[in-house]
DRENROLO-907617 format. One record per residue: x negated, y, z of N, C-alpha, C in turn; residue in three letters. Coordinates in steps of 0.2 Angstrom, whole numbers, plus 5000, padded with zeros to 4 digits. Layout:
% DRENROLO-907617
<neast->X; nnorth->Y; nup->Z; caeast->X; canorth->Y; caup->Z; ceast->X; cnorth->Y; cup->Z; type->ALA>
...
% end
This chain:
% DRENROLO-907617
<neast->5536; nnorth->4766; nup->4942; caeast->5529; canorth->4764; caup->4941; ceast->5526; cnorth->4772; cup->4944; type->MET>
<neast->5521; nnorth->4770; nup->4947; caeast->5517; canorth->4777; caup->4950; ceast->5511; cnorth->4779; cup->4946; type->MET>
<neast->5512; nnorth->4786; nup->4945; caeast->5506; canorth->4789; caup->4941; ceast->5499; cnorth->4786; cup->4945; type->PRO>
<neast->5494; nnorth->4786; nup->4941; caeast->5488; canorth->4787; caup->4943; ceast->5484; cnorth->4792; cup->4942; type->VAL>
<neast->5480; nnorth->4795; nup->4946; caeast->5477; canorth->4802; caup->4944; ceast->5469; cnorth->4799; cup->4944; type->LEU>
<neast->5466; nnorth->4802; nup->4939; caeast->5460; canorth->4799; caup->4937; ceast->5456; cnorth->4806; cup->4940; type->ASP>
<neast->5450; nnorth->4805; nup->4945; caeast->5446; canorth->4810; caup->4946; ceast->5444; cnorth->4815; cup->4942; type->ARG>
<neast->5442; nnorth->4813; nup->4935; caeast->5440; canorth->4816; caup->4930; ceast->5445; cnorth->4822; cup->4929; type->ASP>
<neast->5450; nnorth->4821; nup->4928; caeast->5458; canorth->4826; caup->4926; ceast->5456; cnorth->4832; cup->4933; type->MET>
<neast->5455; nnorth->4831; nup->4938; caeast->5456; canorth->4835; caup->4944; ceast->5449; cnorth->4841; cup->4944; type->LEU>
<neast->5445; nnorth->4838; nup->4939; caeast->5438; canorth->4841; caup->4940; ceast->5437; cnorth->4847; cup->4939; type->LYS>
<neast->5442; nnorth->4850; nup->4934; caeast->5443; canorth->4856; caup->4932; ceast->5448; cnorth->4861; cup->4933; type->ASP>
<neast->5451; nnorth->4859; nup->4939; caeast->5457; canorth->4861; caup->4943; ceast->5454; cnorth->4868; cup->4948; type->ALA>
<neast->5457; nnorth->4873; nup->4946; caeast->5455; canorth->4877; caup->4952; ceast->5461; cnorth->4877; cup->4958; type->LEU>
<neast->5457; nnorth->4880; nup->4963; caeast->5459; canorth->4882; caup->4969; ceast->5459; cnorth->4888; cup->4970; type->VAL>
<neast->5463; nnorth->4892; nup->4974; caeast->5464; canorth->4899; caup->4975; ceast->5461; cnorth->4901; cup->4982; type->VAL>
<neast->5459; nnorth->4905; nup->4982; caeast->5455; canorth->4909; caup->4989; ceast->5456; cnorth->4916; cup->4987; type->TRP>
<neast->5458; nnorth->4920; nup->4994; caeast->5461; canorth->4926; caup->4993; ceast->5454; cnorth->4929; cup->4995; type->ARG>
<neast->5450; nnorth->4935; nup->4994; caeast->5445; canorth->4939; caup->4997; ceast->5449; cnorth->4943; cup->5002; type->GLY>
<neast->5445; nnorth->4948; nup->5006; caeast->5445; canorth->4952; caup->5010; ceast->5450; cnorth->4959; cup->5007; type->ARG>
<neast->5449; nnorth->4960; nup->5001; caeast->5452; canorth->4965; caup->4998; ceast->5459; cnorth->4963; cup->4997; type->SER>
<neast->5461; nnorth->4957; nup->4995; caeast->5466; canorth->4953; caup->4995; ceast->5468; cnorth->4950; cup->4988; type->GLY>
<neast->5462; nnorth->4951; nup->4984; caeast->5461; canorth->4949; caup->4977; ceast->5462; cnorth->4942; cup->4978; type->ARG>
<neast->5465; nnorth->4939; nup->4973; caeast->5463; canorth->4930; caup->4971; ceast->5458; cnorth->4929; cup->4968; type->SER>
<neast->5455; nnorth->4923; nup->4969; caeast->5450; canorth->4921; caup->4965; ceast->5452; cnorth->4913; cup->4963; type->TYR>
<neast->5450; nnorth->4912; nup->4956; caeast->5450; canorth->4903; caup->4955; ceast->5444; cnorth->4901; cup->4956; type->GLY>
<neast->5442; nnorth->4897; nup->4960; caeast->5437; canorth->4892; caup->4961; ceast->5437; cnorth->4887; cup->4960; type->LEU>
<neast->5432; nnorth->4883; nup->4956; caeast->5431; canorth->4878; caup->4952; ceast->5427; cnorth->4873; cup->4958; type->ARG>
<neast->5431; nnorth->4867; nup->4961; caeast->5427; canorth->4863; caup->4965; ceast->5422; cnorth->4860; cup->4963; type->PRO>
<neast->5415; nnorth->4859; nup->4966; caeast->5411; canorth->4855; caup->4965; ceast->5408; cnorth->4850; cup->4970; type->LEU>
<neast->5404; nnorth->4844; nup->4968; caeast->5401; canorth->4840; caup->4971; ceast->5397; cnorth->4842; cup->4976; type->GLU>
<neast->5396; nnorth->4844; nup->4982; caeast->5393; canorth->4845; caup->4986; ceast->5386; cnorth->4843; cup->4987; type->LEU>
<neast->5386; nnorth->4836; nup->4986; caeast->5380; canorth->4833; caup->4986; ceast->5375; cnorth->4834; cup->4979; type->GLU>
<neast->5378; nnorth->4836; nup->4975; caeast->5373; canorth->4836; caup->4967; ceast->5375; cnorth->4841; cup->4964; type->SER>
<neast->5378; nnorth->4846; nup->4965; caeast->5379; canorth->4853; caup->4961; ceast->5373; cnorth->4857; cup->4960; type->PHE>
<neast->5372; nnorth->4859; nup->4954; caeast->5366; canorth->4864; caup->4953; ceast->5368; cnorth->4871; cup->4952; type->LEU>
<neast->5365; nnorth->4875; nup->4955; caeast->5365; canorth->4882; caup->4955; ceast->5363; cnorth->4886; cup->4948; type->LEU>
<neast->5367; nnorth->4890; nup->4944; caeast->5365; canorth->4892; caup->4940; ceast->5363; cnorth->4899; cup->4942; type->ALA>
<neast->5358; nnorth->4903; nup->4937; caeast->5355; canorth->4908; caup->4940; ceast->5360; cnorth->4915; cup->4940; type->PRO>
<neast->5365; nnorth->4914; nup->4935; caeast->5369; canorth->4920; caup->4934; ceast->5378; cnorth->4919; cup->4935; type->ASP>
<neast->5378; nnorth->4913; nup->4939; caeast->5386; canorth->4912; caup->4941; ceast->5385; cnorth->4911; cup->4949; type->ARG>
<neast->5393; nnorth->4913; nup->4950; caeast->5394; canorth->4915; caup->4958; ceast->5396; cnorth->4909; cup->4960; type->LEU>
<neast->5394; nnorth->4906; nup->4967; caeast->5396; canorth->4900; caup->4971; ceast->5398; cnorth->4903; cup->4978; type->TYR>
<neast->5401; nnorth->4899; nup->4981; caeast->5404; canorth->4898; caup->4987; ceast->5403; cnorth->4891; cup->4991; type->LEU>
<neast->5401; nnorth->4892; nup->4998; caeast->5399; canorth->4885; caup->5000; ceast->5404; cnorth->4888; cup->5007; type->VAL>
<neast->5406; nnorth->4881; nup->5010; caeast->5411; canorth->4883; caup->5015; ceast->5411; cnorth->4876; cup->5019; type->ALA>
<neast->5415; nnorth->4877; nup->5026; caeast->5417; canorth->4871; caup->5029; ceast->5423; cnorth->4871; cup->5030; type->ILE>
<neast->5428; nnorth->4867; nup->5027; caeast->5435; canorth->4869; caup->5029; ceast->5437; cnorth->4875; cup->5026; type->GLY>
<neast->5440; nnorth->4881; nup->5029; caeast->5443; canorth->4887; caup->5027; ceast->5437; cnorth->4892; cup->5028; type->ASN>
<neast->5432; nnorth->4890; nup->5031; caeast->5428; canorth->4896; caup->5033; ceast->5422; cnorth->4897; cup->5026; type->HIS>
<neast->5420; nnorth->4902; nup->5026; caeast->5415; canorth->4904; caup->5021; ceast->5409; cnorth->4903; cup->5023; type->VAL>
<neast->5404; nnorth->4899; nup->5021; caeast->5396; canorth->4900; caup->5026; ceast->5391; cnorth->4904; cup->5021; type->LEU>
<neast->5393; nnorth->4903; nup->5014; caeast->5387; canorth->4907; caup->5009; ceast->5390; cnorth->4909; cup->5004; type->TRP>
<neast->5389; nnorth->4914; nup->5000; caeast->5392; canorth->4917; caup->4994; ceast->5386; cnorth->4919; cup->4991; type->THR>
<neast->5383; nnorth->4918; nup->4984; caeast->5376; canorth->4920; caup->4981; ceast->5378; cnorth->4915; cup->4975; type->GLY>
<neast->5371; nnorth->4917; nup->4970; caeast->5370; canorth->4915; caup->4964; ceast->5364; cnorth->4910; cup->4965; type->THR>
<neast->5362; nnorth->4908; nup->4960; caeast->5356; canorth->4905; caup->4960; ceast->5350; cnorth->4909; cup->4959; type->GLY>
<neast->5349; nnorth->4914; nup->4956; caeast->5346; canorth->4919; caup->4957; ceast->5344; cnorth->4923; cup->4965; type->ASP>
<neast->5349; nnorth->4922; nup->4968; caeast->5350; canorth->4924; caup->4976; ceast->5344; cnorth->4919; cup->4979; type->ASP>
<neast->5344; nnorth->4914; nup->4978; caeast->5340; canorth->4909; caup->4981; ceast->5332; cnorth->4910; cup->4980; type->LEU>
<neast->5331; nnorth->4913; nup->4973; caeast->5325; canorth->4914; caup->4970; ceast->5320; cnorth->4920; cup->4975; type->VAL>
<neast->5326; nnorth->4924; nup->4974; caeast->5324; canorth->4931; caup->4974; ceast->5324; cnorth->4935; cup->4981; type->SER>
<neast->5329; nnorth->4932; nup->4986; caeast->5331; canorth->4934; caup->4992; ceast->5331; cnorth->4930; cup->4997; type->ASP>
<neast->5324; nnorth->4930; nup->5002; caeast->5324; canorth->4926; caup->5007; ceast->5330; cnorth->4926; cup->5012; type->PRO>
<neast->5333; nnorth->4932; nup->5014; caeast->5337; canorth->4930; caup->5019; ceast->5344; cnorth->4925; cup->5016; type->ASP>
<neast->5344; nnorth->4925; nup->5008; caeast->5350; canorth->4923; caup->5007; ceast->5349; cnorth->4916; cup->5005; type->SER>
<neast->5343; nnorth->4914; nup->5005; caeast->5340; canorth->4908; caup->5005; ceast->5342; cnorth->4903; cup->5011; type->ARG>
<neast->5339; nnorth->4907; nup->5016; caeast->5339; canorth->4905; caup->5024; ceast->5348; cnorth->4903; cup->5025; type->SER>
<neast->5352; nnorth->4908; nup->5023; caeast->5359; canorth->4906; caup->5025; ceast->5362; cnorth->4900; cup->5020; type->ARG>
<neast->5358; nnorth->4900; nup->5014; caeast->5360; canorth->4894; caup->5010; ceast->5358; cnorth->4888; cup->5014; type->PHE>
<neast->5353; nnorth->4887; nup->5016; caeast->5350; canorth->4880; caup->5019; ceast->5355; cnorth->4879; cup->5025; type->ARG>
<neast->5356; nnorth->4885; nup->5029; caeast->5359; canorth->4883; caup->5035; ceast->5367; cnorth->4882; cup->5032; type->LEU>
<neast->5370; nnorth->4884; nup->5028; caeast->5377; canorth->4882; caup->5026; ceast->5376; cnorth->4875; cup->5023; type->ALA>
<neast->5371; nnorth->4874; nup->5020; caeast->5371; canorth->4866; caup->5016; ceast->5370; cnorth->4860; cup->5022; type->MET>
<neast->5368; nnorth->4862; nup->5027; caeast->5367; canorth->4859; caup->5032; ceast->5374; cnorth->4856; cup->5036; type->ASP>
<neast->5380; nnorth->4860; nup->5035; caeast->5385; canorth->4860; caup->5039; ceast->5393; cnorth->4859; cup->5035; type->CYS>
<neast->5390; nnorth->4862; nup->5028; caeast->5395; canorth->4862; caup->5024; ceast->5398; cnorth->4856; cup->5021; type->ALA>
<neast->5406; nnorth->4856; nup->5019; caeast->5409; canorth->4850; caup->5016; ceast->5412; cnorth->4851; cup->5011; type->ASP>
<neast->5410; nnorth->4857; nup->5007; caeast->5414; canorth->4859; caup->5001; ceast->5409; cnorth->4866; cup->4997; type->ARG>
<neast->5409; nnorth->4866; nup->4991; caeast->5405; canorth->4870; caup->4987; ceast->5410; cnorth->4871; cup->4980; type->ALA>
<neast->5410; nnorth->4877; nup->4977; caeast->5414; canorth->4879; caup->4973; ceast->5411; cnorth->4884; cup->4969; type->PHE>
<neast->5412; nnorth->4883; nup->4963; caeast->5409; canorth->4890; caup->4957; ceast->5416; cnorth->4895; cup->4956; type->GLU>
<neast->5413; nnorth->4900; nup->4956; caeast->5419; canorth->4906; caup->4957; ceast->5420; cnorth->4908; cup->4948; type->VAL>
<neast->5426; nnorth->4906; nup->4947; caeast->5428; canorth->4907; caup->4939; ceast->5432; cnorth->4913; cup->4937; type->ASP>
<neast->5429; nnorth->4917; nup->4933; caeast->5432; canorth->4921; caup->4930; ceast->5427; cnorth->4927; cup->4931; type->GLY>
<neast->5423; nnorth->4928; nup->4934; caeast->5420; canorth->4934; caup->4936; ceast->5413; cnorth->4933; cup->4932; type->VAL>
<neast->5413; nnorth->4936; nup->4926; caeast->5406; canorth->4936; caup->4922; ceast->5404; cnorth->4942; cup->4920; type->ASP>
<neast->5407; nnorth->4948; nup->4924; caeast->5403; canorth->4956; caup->4923; ceast->5397; cnorth->4956; cup->4929; type->ASP>
<neast->5392; nnorth->4956; nup->4927; caeast->5385; canorth->4958; caup->4931; ceast->5387; cnorth->4964; cup->4935; type->PRO>
<neast->5391; nnorth->4970; nup->4933; caeast->5392; canorth->4975; caup->4938; ceast->5398; cnorth->4973; cup->4943; type->SER>
<neast->5401; nnorth->4968; nup->4942; caeast->5406; canorth->4966; caup->4948; ceast->5402; cnorth->4959; cup->4953; type->MET>
<neast->5397; nnorth->4958; nup->4951; caeast->5394; canorth->4952; caup->4956; ceast->5394; cnorth->4955; cup->4963; type->ARG>
<neast->5390; nnorth->4960; nup->4965; caeast->5390; canorth->4961; caup->4972; ceast->5397; cnorth->4962; cup->4975; type->LEU>
<neast->5403; nnorth->4967; nup->4971; caeast->5408; canorth->4968; caup->4974; ceast->5412; cnorth->4960; cup->4975; type->THR>
<neast->5410; nnorth->4956; nup->4972; caeast->5414; canorth->4949; caup->4971; ceast->5411; cnorth->4944; cup->4978; type->THR>
<neast->5404; nnorth->4946; nup->4976; caeast->5402; canorth->4941; caup->4985; ceast->5404; cnorth->4944; cup->4990; type->LEU>
<neast->5404; nnorth->4951; nup->4991; caeast->5406; canorth->4954; caup->4998; ceast->5415; cnorth->4953; cup->5000; type->TRP>
<neast->5417; nnorth->4953; nup->4994; caeast->5425; canorth->4952; caup->4994; ceast->5425; cnorth->4943; cup->4996; type->ASP>
<neast->5420; nnorth->4941; nup->4993; caeast->5422; canorth->4932; caup->4995; ceast->5418; cnorth->4929; cup->5002; type->LEU>
<neast->5414; nnorth->4935; nup->5005; caeast->5412; canorth->4933; caup->5012; ceast->5416; cnorth->4931; cup->5018; type->GLU>
<neast->5422; nnorth->4935; nup->5017; caeast->5428; canorth->4933; caup->5023; ceast->5434; cnorth->4930; cup->5019; type->ASN>
<neast->5434; nnorth->4927; nup->5013; caeast->5439; canorth->4925; caup->5010; ceast->5443; cnorth->4918; cup->5014; type->ALA>
<neast->5448; nnorth->4916; nup->5012; caeast->5453; canorth->4912; caup->5015; ceast->5456; cnorth->4908; cup->5010; type->GLU>
<neast->5459; nnorth->4902; nup->5010; caeast->5462; canorth->4899; caup->5005; ceast->5469; cnorth->4901; cup->5004; type->THR>
<neast->5472; nnorth->4898; nup->4997; caeast->5479; canorth->4901; caup->4998; ceast->5483; cnorth->4897; cup->4998; type->VAL>
<neast->5488; nnorth->4895; nup->5001; caeast->5493; canorth->4890; caup->5001; ceast->5496; cnorth->4890; cup->4994; type->SER>
<neast->5499; nnorth->4883; nup->4991; caeast->5501; canorth->4882; caup->4984; ceast->5506; cnorth->4887; cup->4984; type->GLY>
<neast->5511; nnorth->4887; nup->4988; caeast->5517; canorth->4893; caup->4985; ceast->5515; cnorth->4900; cup->4985; type->ARG>
<neast->5510; nnorth->4901; nup->4988; caeast->5509; canorth->4909; caup->4989; ceast->5503; cnorth->4909; cup->4982; type->ASP>
<neast->5501; nnorth->4904; nup->4980; caeast->5496; canorth->4905; caup->4975; ceast->5499; cnorth->4908; cup->4968; type->ALA>
<neast->5504; nnorth->4907; nup->4966; caeast->5507; canorth->4909; caup->4961; ceast->5509; cnorth->4918; cup->4960; type->ALA>
% end
């Protein structure tokens, strides 16, 4: 008998991306068509393995350049993620910078 995977079981699964510094980040996949941005949470929008935008909901309100990049990113993106485990506000800018050129980590390298 073959196991059946429920999409709800996978909604909390993290994927691992490596920032330009070499640090690994757990990213929670979001539904691209319906995700909502919280003001103080970090997000990454991508097409394939190419990062198009990183930021927060607050960035879209307070930063016109970020808002423009987000709109362009959403026109061609095929995936969106919430960055997991970055709750320290002082680390926000460093993390966003690190994720701008992030790349996915293959399953065997993620451990």
